[in-house]
C-alpha positions as a Markdown table, in Angstrom:
| # | Residue | x | y | z |
|---|---|---|---|---|
| 1 | Met | 10.5 | 82.6 | 11.7 |
| 2 | Glu | 8.1 | 79.8 | 12.5 |
| 3 | Phe | 9.8 | 76.4 | 12.5 |
| 4 | Gly | 8.0 | 73.2 | 11.9 |
| 5 | Ile | 8.3 | 69.7 | 10.7 |
| 6 | Phe | 6.3 | 67.8 | 8.1 |
| 7 | His | 5.5 | 64.2 | 8.8 |
| 8 | Glu | 4.3 | 61.3 | 6.7 |
| 9 | Phe | 4.4 | 58.5 | 9.4 |
| 10 | Leu | 6.6 | 55.9 | 7.6 |
| 11 | Ser | 10.2 | 54.8 | 7.4 |
| 12 | Thr | 10.9 | 52.0 | 5.0 |
| 13 | Lys | 13.6 | 50.9 | 7.5 |
| 14 | Ser | 10.9 | 50.3 | 10.1 |
| 15 | Gln | 10.1 | 46.7 | 10.7 |
| 16 | Ser | 6.3 | 47.1 | 10.9 |
| 17 | Gln | 3.6 | 49.7 | 10.6 |
| 18 | Thr | 3.1 | 49.6 | 14.4 |
| 19 | Glu | 6.8 | 50.4 | 14.8 |
| 20 | Ala | 6.5 | 53.3 | 12.3 |
| 21 | Phe | 3.6 | 54.8 | 14.3 |
| 22 | Ala | 5.5 | 54.5 | 17.6 |
| 23 | Gln | 8.7 | 56.1 | 16.1 |
| 24 | Ser | 6.7 | 58.9 | 14.5 |
| 25 | Phe | 5.0 | 59.8 | 17.7 |
| 26 | Ala | 8.4 | 59.7 | 19.5 |
| 27 | Gln | 9.8 | 62.2 | 16.9 |
| 28 | Ile | 6.9 | 64.5 | 17.4 |
| 29 | Glu | 7.1 | 64.4 | 21.2 |
| 30 | Ala | 10.9 | 65.2 | 20.9 |
| 31 | Ala | 10.1 | 68.1 | 18.6 |
| 32 | Glu | 7.8 | 69.5 | 21.3 |
| 33 | Arg | 10.5 | 69.1 | 24.0 |
| 34 | Trp | 13.1 | 70.8 | 21.8 |
| 35 | Gly | 10.9 | 73.8 | 21.2 |
| 36 | Leu | 9.6 | 73.4 | 17.7 |
| 37 | Asp | 6.6 | 75.6 | 16.8 |
| 38 | Val | 4.4 | 73.2 | 14.7 |
| 39 | Val | 4.1 | 69.7 | 13.4 |
| 40 | Trp | 2.4 | 69.2 | 10.0 |
| 41 | Leu | 0.6 | 66.0 | 9.1 |
| 42 | Ala | 0.3 | 64.8 | 5.6 |
| 43 | Glu | -2.8 | 63.2 | 4.0 |
| 44 | Ile | -1.7 | 60.5 | 1.6 |
| 45 | His | -3.9 | 57.6 | 0.4 |
| 46 | Met | -3.2 | 54.2 | -1.0 |
| 47 | Asn | 0.6 | 54.6 | -1.1 |
| 48 | Pro | 1.9 | 51.9 | 1.3 |
| 49 | Thr | 5.6 | 52.3 | 0.5 |
| 50 | Arg | 5.5 | 56.0 | 1.2 |
| 51 | Ser | 3.1 | 56.9 | 4.1 |
| 52 | Leu | 0.7 | 55.6 | 6.7 |
| 53 | Leu | -1.0 | 59.0 | 7.1 |
| 54 | Ser | -4.3 | 58.4 | 5.4 |
| 55 | Ala | -6.3 | 59.7 | 8.4 |
| 56 | Pro | -4.5 | 62.9 | 9.5 |
| 57 | Leu | -7.4 | 64.2 | 11.7 |
| 58 | Thr | -7.4 | 61.0 | 13.7 |
| 59 | Val | -3.6 | 61.3 | 14.1 |
| 60 | Ala | -3.9 | 65.0 | 15.0 |
| 61 | Ser | -6.2 | 64.1 | 17.9 |
| 62 | Ala | -3.5 | 61.6 | 19.1 |
| 63 | Val | -0.8 | 64.3 | 18.8 |
| 64 | Ala | -3.0 | 66.7 | 20.7 |
| 65 | Ala | -3.3 | 64.2 | 23.5 |
| 66 | Arg | 0.4 | 63.6 | 23.6 |
| 67 | Thr | 1.5 | 67.2 | 23.6 |
| 68 | Ser | 0.7 | 70.5 | 25.4 |
| 69 | Arg | 2.3 | 73.3 | 23.5 |
| 70 | Ile | 3.2 | 72.5 | 19.9 |
| 71 | Lys | 0.7 | 73.6 | 17.2 |
| 72 | Ile | -0.8 | 70.9 | 15.0 |
| 73 | Gly | -1.2 | 71.5 | 11.3 |
| 74 | Thr | -2.7 | 69.6 | 8.3 |
| 75 | Ala | -0.5 | 69.7 | 5.2 |
| 76 | Val | -2.7 | 69.3 | 3.5 |
| 77 | Gln | -6.2 | 68.3 | 4.2 |
| 78 | Ile | -7.5 | 67.4 | 0.8 |
| 79 | Leu | -10.9 | 69.1 | 0.9 |
| 80 | Pro | -12.6 | 67.6 | -2.2 |
| 81 | Leu | -12.2 | 64.1 | -0.7 |
| 82 | Gly | -14.3 | 64.7 | 2.4 |
| 83 | His | -17.7 | 66.0 | 3.3 |
| 84 | Pro | -17.2 | 69.7 | 4.4 |
| 85 | Leu | -19.6 | 69.5 | 7.3 |
| 86 | Arg | -17.9 | 66.4 | 8.7 |
| 87 | Leu | -14.5 | 68.2 | 8.2 |
| 88 | Ala | -15.9 | 71.2 | 10.1 |
| 89 | Glu | -17.0 | 69.0 | 13.0 |
| 90 | Glu | -13.8 | 67.0 | 13.2 |
| 91 | Thr | -11.4 | 70.0 | 12.9 |
| 92 | Ala | -13.4 | 72.0 | 15.5 |
| 93 | Thr | -13.2 | 68.9 | 17.8 |
| 94 | Ile | -9.4 | 68.8 | 17.4 |
| 95 | Asp | -9.2 | 72.5 | 18.1 |
| 96 | Gln | -11.1 | 71.8 | 21.4 |
| 97 | Ile | -8.9 | 68.8 | 22.3 |
| 98 | Ser | -5.7 | 70.7 | 21.6 |
| 99 | Gly | -6.8 | 73.9 | 23.4 |
| 100 | Gly | -6.8 | 75.9 | 20.2 |
| 101 | Arg | -3.6 | 74.6 | 18.6 |
| 102 | Leu | -5.0 | 73.6 | 15.1 |
| 103 | Ile | -3.7 | 75.2 | 11.9 |
| 104 | Phe | -5.9 | 74.1 | 9.0 |
| 105 | Gly | -3.7 | 73.7 | 6.0 |
| 106 | Val | -5.8 | 72.8 | 2.9 |
| 107 | Gly | -5.2 | 71.9 | -0.7 |
| 108 | Arg | -6.3 | 69.7 | -3.6 |
| 109 | Ser | -3.2 | 67.4 | -3.8 |
| 110 | Ala | -1.1 | 67.0 | -7.0 |
| 111 | Phe | -1.8 | 63.2 | -7.0 |
| 112 | Pro | -5.0 | 62.0 | -8.7 |
| 113 | Arg | -4.6 | 58.4 | -7.3 |
| 114 | Ala | -6.9 | 59.0 | -4.3 |
| 115 | Tyr | -9.5 | 60.8 | -6.4 |
| 116 | Asn | -9.7 | 57.8 | -8.7 |
| 117 | Ala | -10.1 | 55.4 | -5.7 |
| 118 | Tyr | -12.8 | 57.5 | -4.1 |
| 119 | Gly | -14.6 | 58.0 | -7.4 |
| 120 | Ile | -14.3 | 61.8 | -7.4 |
| 121 | Ser | -13.2 | 63.7 | -10.5 |
| 122 | Tyr | -9.8 | 65.3 | -10.2 |
| 123 | Glu | -10.8 | 67.7 | -13.0 |
| 124 | Glu | -13.6 | 69.0 | -10.7 |
| 125 | Ser | -11.3 | 69.4 | -7.7 |
| 126 | Pro | -10.7 | 73.2 | -8.0 |
| 127 | Gln | -14.5 | 73.9 | -7.8 |
| 128 | Arg | -15.1 | 71.3 | -5.1 |
| 129 | Phe | -12.2 | 72.8 | -3.1 |
| 130 | Ala | -13.6 | 76.3 | -3.2 |
| 131 | Glu | -17.1 | 75.1 | -2.3 |
| 132 | Ser | -15.9 | 73.0 | 0.6 |
| 133 | Leu | -13.7 | 75.8 | 2.1 |
| 134 | Lys | -16.6 | 78.2 | 1.9 |
| 135 | Ile | -18.9 | 75.7 | 3.8 |
| 136 | Ile | -16.3 | 74.9 | 6.5 |
| 137 | Lys | -15.8 | 78.6 | 7.2 |
| 138 | Lys | -19.6 | 79.1 | 7.4 |
| 139 | Ala | -20.0 | 76.2 | 9.8 |
| 140 | Trp | -17.2 | 77.5 | 12.0 |
| 141 | Thr | -18.3 | 81.1 | 12.2 |
| 142 | Gln | -22.2 | 81.2 | 11.9 |
| 143 | Glu | -24.4 | 80.1 | 14.7 |
| 144 | Thr | -26.8 | 78.6 | 12.2 |
| 145 | Ala | -25.6 | 78.0 | 8.6 |
| 146 | Ser | -27.3 | 77.2 | 5.4 |
| 147 | Tyr | -25.8 | 76.6 | 1.9 |
| 148 | Lys | -27.0 | 75.7 | -1.5 |
| 149 | Gly | -24.2 | 74.8 | -4.0 |
| 150 | Arg | -23.4 | 72.5 | -6.8 |
| 151 | Trp | -22.3 | 69.5 | -4.7 |
| 152 | Tyr | -23.6 | 70.3 | -1.2 |
| 153 | Ser | -26.8 | 71.8 | 0.1 |
| 154 | Phe | -28.1 | 72.1 | 3.6 |
| 155 | Glu | -30.3 | 74.2 | 5.8 |
| 156 | Asp | -30.0 | 75.4 | 9.4 |
| 157 | Phe | -26.9 | 73.5 | 10.3 |
| 158 | Thr | -25.4 | 74.2 | 13.8 |
| 159 | Leu | -21.8 | 73.1 | 14.3 |
| 160 | Val | -21.1 | 71.2 | 17.5 |
| 161 | Pro | -18.5 | 71.7 | 19.0 |
| 162 | Arg | -17.3 | 75.2 | 18.1 |
| 163 | Pro | -13.6 | 75.9 | 17.5 |
| 164 | Val | -11.6 | 77.3 | 20.4 |
| 165 | Gln | -9.9 | 79.8 | 18.1 |
| 166 | Gln | -12.1 | 82.7 | 17.1 |
| 167 | Pro | -13.4 | 83.5 | 14.6 |
| 168 | His | -11.8 | 80.2 | 13.4 |
| 169 | Pro | -8.5 | 78.3 | 13.2 |
| 170 | Glu | -5.9 | 79.8 | 10.9 |
| 171 | Ile | -6.2 | 78.6 | 7.3 |
| 172 | Arg | -3.3 | 78.2 | 5.0 |
| 173 | Ile | -3.5 | 77.1 | 1.4 |
| 174 | Ala | -0.9 | 75.0 | -0.5 |
| 175 | Ala | 0.7 | 76.5 | -3.6 |
| 176 | Ser | 2.5 | 74.7 | -6.4 |
| 177 | Gln | 2.1 | 76.4 | -9.8 |
| 178 | His | 2.9 | 80.1 | -10.4 |
| 179 | Asp | -0.7 | 81.1 | -11.0 |
| 180 | Thr | -1.7 | 79.5 | -7.7 |
| 181 | Tyr | 0.5 | 81.9 | -5.7 |
| 182 | Gly | -1.3 | 84.9 | -7.2 |
| 183 | Ala | -4.7 | 83.3 | -6.7 |
| 184 | Ile | -4.0 | 82.7 | -3.0 |
| 185 | Gly | -2.7 | 86.3 | -2.6 |
| 186 | Thr | -5.9 | 87.6 | -4.2 |
| 187 | Leu | -8.0 | 85.5 | -1.7 |
| 188 | Gly | -5.9 | 86.9 | 1.2 |
| 189 | Tyr | -4.7 | 83.6 | 2.8 |
| 190 | Pro | -1.3 | 82.6 | 4.1 |
| 191 | Leu | 0.3 | 80.0 | 1.9 |
| 192 | Phe | 2.8 | 77.3 | 2.1 |
| 193 | Ser | 4.9 | 76.3 | -0.9 |
| 194 | Ala | 6.4 | 72.8 | -1.4 |
| 195 | Val | 9.3 | 72.0 | -3.8 |
| 196 | Arg | 7.8 | 69.0 | -5.5 |
| 197 | Ala | 6.5 | 70.9 | -8.4 |
| 198 | Thr | 8.9 | 73.9 | -8.6 |
| 199 | Pro | 12.6 | 74.3 | -7.8 |
| 200 | Leu | 13.9 | 76.4 | -4.9 |
| 201 | Ser | 15.6 | 78.8 | -7.4 |
| 202 | Glu | 12.0 | 79.9 | -8.5 |
| 203 | Leu | 10.6 | 80.4 | -5.0 |
| 204 | Ala | 11.3 | 84.1 | -4.8 |
| 205 | His | 9.6 | 84.7 | -8.2 |
| 206 | His | 6.5 | 82.9 | -7.0 |
| 207 | Thr | 6.2 | 84.5 | -3.6 |
| 208 | Ala | 6.7 | 88.0 | -5.2 |
| 209 | Ala | 3.6 | 87.2 | -7.3 |
| 210 | Tyr | 1.8 | 86.3 | -4.1 |
| 211 | Arg | 2.7 | 89.5 | -2.3 |
| 212 | Glu | 1.8 | 91.6 | -5.4 |
| 213 | Ala | -1.7 | 90.0 | -5.7 |
| 214 | Trp | -2.2 | 90.5 | -1.9 |
| 215 | Ala | -1.4 | 94.2 | -2.3 |
| 216 | Val | -3.6 | 94.7 | -5.4 |
| 217 | Ala | -6.5 | 93.0 | -3.6 |
| 218 | Gly | -6.1 | 95.5 | -0.7 |
| 219 | His | -6.0 | 92.9 | 2.1 |
| 220 | Pro | -5.1 | 94.2 | 5.6 |
| 221 | Gly | -2.1 | 92.9 | 7.4 |
| 222 | Lys | 1.0 | 91.3 | 5.9 |
| 223 | Pro | 1.1 | 88.3 | 3.5 |
| 224 | Ala | 2.8 | 85.3 | 5.0 |
| 225 | Ala | 4.5 | 82.6 | 2.9 |
| 226 | Tyr | 5.9 | 79.4 | 4.4 |
| 227 | Leu | 8.2 | 76.9 | 2.8 |
| 228 | Gln | 7.9 | 73.1 | 3.1 |
| 229 | Val | 11.2 | 71.5 | 2.1 |
| 230 | Pro | 13.2 | 68.3 | 2.8 |
| 231 | Ile | 15.9 | 69.2 | 5.4 |
| 232 | Tyr | 18.6 | 66.9 | 6.7 |
| 233 | Val | 21.2 | 68.1 | 9.2 |
| 234 | Ala | 24.3 | 66.1 | 10.2 |
| 235 | Ala | 27.5 | 66.9 | 12.1 |
| 236 | Thr | 29.6 | 66.6 | 9.0 |
| 237 | Arg | 29.2 | 67.6 | 5.4 |
| 238 | Glu | 29.9 | 64.1 | 4.2 |
| 239 | Ala | 27.2 | 62.5 | 6.4 |
| 240 | Ala | 24.7 | 65.2 | 5.5 |
| 241 | Phe | 25.0 | 64.4 | 1.8 |
| 242 | Ala | 25.5 | 60.6 | 2.0 |
| 243 | Asp | 22.8 | 59.6 | 4.6 |
| 244 | Pro | 19.7 | 61.0 | 2.9 |
| 245 | Lys | 20.8 | 60.4 | -0.7 |
| 246 | Asp | 18.5 | 57.4 | -1.5 |
| 247 | Gly | 15.5 | 59.0 | 0.1 |
| 248 | Met | 16.1 | 62.4 | -1.5 |
| 249 | Met | 16.3 | 60.9 | -4.9 |
| 250 | Arg | 13.2 | 58.8 | -4.3 |
| 251 | Phe | 11.4 | 62.0 | -3.1 |
| 252 | Ala | 12.4 | 63.9 | -6.2 |
| 253 | Met | 11.0 | 61.2 | -8.5 |
| 254 | Tyr | 7.6 | 60.8 | -6.8 |
| 255 | Arg | 6.0 | 62.7 | -9.7 |
| 256 | Ala | 8.0 | 61.8 | -12.8 |
| 257 | Asp | 5.8 | 64.1 | -14.8 |
| 258 | Leu | 7.0 | 67.1 | -12.8 |
| 259 | Val | 10.7 | 66.3 | -13.3 |
| 260 | Arg | 12.5 | 68.8 | -15.6 |
| 261 | Gly | 15.3 | 67.1 | -17.4 |
| 262 | Pro | 17.9 | 64.8 | -15.8 |
| 263 | Met | 17.6 | 64.6 | -12.1 |
| 264 | Thr | 21.1 | 64.2 | -10.7 |
| 265 | Tyr | 21.8 | 64.2 | -6.9 |
| 266 | Glu | 23.6 | 67.5 | -7.4 |
| 267 | Thr | 20.4 | 69.0 | -8.9 |
| 268 | Val | 18.3 | 67.6 | -6.0 |
| 269 | Leu | 20.6 | 69.1 | -3.4 |
| 270 | Arg | 20.4 | 72.5 | -5.1 |
| 271 | Glu | 16.7 | 72.6 | -6.1 |
| 272 | Lys | 14.7 | 70.1 | -4.1 |
| 273 | Cys | 16.2 | 70.0 | -0.5 |
| 274 | Ile | 18.5 | 71.5 | 2.1 |
| 275 | Ala | 21.2 | 69.3 | 3.5 |
| 276 | Gly | 24.4 | 70.0 | 5.4 |
| 277 | Thr | 25.9 | 70.8 | 8.7 |
| 278 | Pro | 24.0 | 73.2 | 11.0 |
| 279 | Glu | 26.1 | 76.1 | 9.7 |
| 280 | Met | 25.3 | 75.2 | 6.1 |
| 281 | Val | 21.6 | 74.7 | 6.7 |
| 282 | Thr | 21.4 | 78.0 | 8.6 |
| 283 | Glu | 23.1 | 79.9 | 5.8 |
| 284 | Arg | 20.8 | 78.4 | 3.1 |
| 285 | Leu | 17.7 | 79.2 | 5.2 |
| 286 | Val | 18.8 | 82.8 | 5.7 |
| 287 | Gln | 19.3 | 83.1 | 1.9 |
| 288 | Leu | 15.8 | 81.7 | 1.2 |
| 289 | Arg | 14.2 | 83.8 | 3.9 |
| 290 | Asp | 15.6 | 87.0 | 2.6 |
| 291 | Glu | 15.0 | 86.3 | -1.1 |
| 292 | Ala | 11.5 | 85.0 | -0.8 |
| 293 | His | 10.4 | 86.9 | 2.3 |
| 294 | Leu | 9.5 | 83.7 | 4.2 |
| 295 | Ala | 7.5 | 83.8 | 7.4 |
| 296 | Gly | 8.5 | 80.2 | 8.3 |
| 297 | Val | 9.8 | 76.9 | 7.2 |
| 298 | Ser | 8.7 | 73.3 | 7.7 |
| 299 | Ala | 11.2 | 70.5 | 7.4 |
| 300 | Glu | 10.3 | 67.2 | 5.7 |
| 301 | Ile | 12.3 | 65.2 | 8.2 |
| 302 | Asn | 12.3 | 61.8 | 6.3 |
| 303 | Pro | 12.0 | 62.7 | 2.6 |
| 304 | Gly | 11.6 | 59.5 | 0.6 |
| 305 | Ser | 10.9 | 57.6 | 3.8 |
| 306 | Met | 14.4 | 55.9 | 3.7 |
| 307 | Leu | 16.1 | 57.2 | 6.9 |
| 308 | Ser | 16.3 | 55.2 | 10.1 |
| 309 | His | 14.6 | 56.5 | 13.3 |
| 310 | Glu | 18.0 | 57.2 | 14.8 |
| 311 | Gln | 19.0 | 59.3 | 11.8 |
| 312 | Val | 15.8 | 61.3 | 11.9 |
| 313 | Met | 16.1 | 61.9 | 15.6 |
| 314 | Glu | 19.7 | 63.2 | 15.3 |
| 315 | Ser | 18.8 | 65.5 | 12.3 |
| 316 | Leu | 15.8 | 66.8 | 14.2 |
| 317 | Arg | 17.9 | 67.5 | 17.3 |
| 318 | Leu | 20.4 | 69.5 | 15.2 |
| 319 | Tyr | 17.6 | 71.3 | 13.4 |
| 320 | Thr | 15.9 | 72.4 | 16.6 |
| 321 | Gln | 18.9 | 73.0 | 18.8 |
| 322 | Glu | 21.6 | 74.4 | 16.4 |
| 323 | Val | 19.7 | 75.8 | 13.4 |
| 324 | Met | 16.4 | 77.2 | 14.8 |
| 325 | Pro | 17.9 | 79.4 | 17.5 |
| 326 | His | 19.4 | 81.6 | 14.7 |
| 327 | Phe | 15.9 | 82.6 | 13.6 |
| 328 | Lys | 14.2 | 83.3 | 16.9 |
């Protein structure tokens, strides 16, 4: 299995934004030292109590300069909010700086807030997303590309620089609702599933629809589903449940419209996160891997942005050194 972490670049226990950036980079550098496969960077706009990651491609360049092995993923780059040719240029540049370590995770986001701020219709986001992805792939792979669409048109565009990875960096698409899983399977892309919109108990049902759609479409190779989920690991069961409680509850309530019924901490522990000792977390991941046929997992290491830097670092150490080796 591929093992990663998902980062939002904020802790509400940090004293300043400068400190939050420094601590986040320290956590990513430790993840590389401890053998983690990939770090995923969020894109979150206008939410100062949750995340500082409004410019993930800029941060990805900084991560590339600070590391030498770990892959760098976007989770997710919100395609409708940026010009596709500019995104093609910037992502190809990151692939060059990193020596071919970019994974391009894309999506539309479940939060309309940024769309409203940018003056872009959220209702148009599915069509804008599809058009942007088509243009980015054209720019990456064609020596000279032209396109005429609803929102973007251009002639004889030559991308500079070209990506290191050929024909292009790996693309993964975020899935949330059940029909999205099938649509991504039909398109033939790897997907990653987050638990904000759907509970863990429904994951196997969704990934089965993804695999079935992949097979019906006749794509070569194997479908690959990845899970993004809050994970907290501690030496004792008591600490594993107590330390992240405020953050986990805050995480579970980010989208009140997606909450189904009363959201107790017991429900959150069962359906929205994985918390426990290394043995408990390993057992839960084995179960999810086998039921949902997962190719990898990405841990949200500070869900709700309420943990201290020291708590995140110790959980990350246990995750990489005592959980990950069971899956390698």
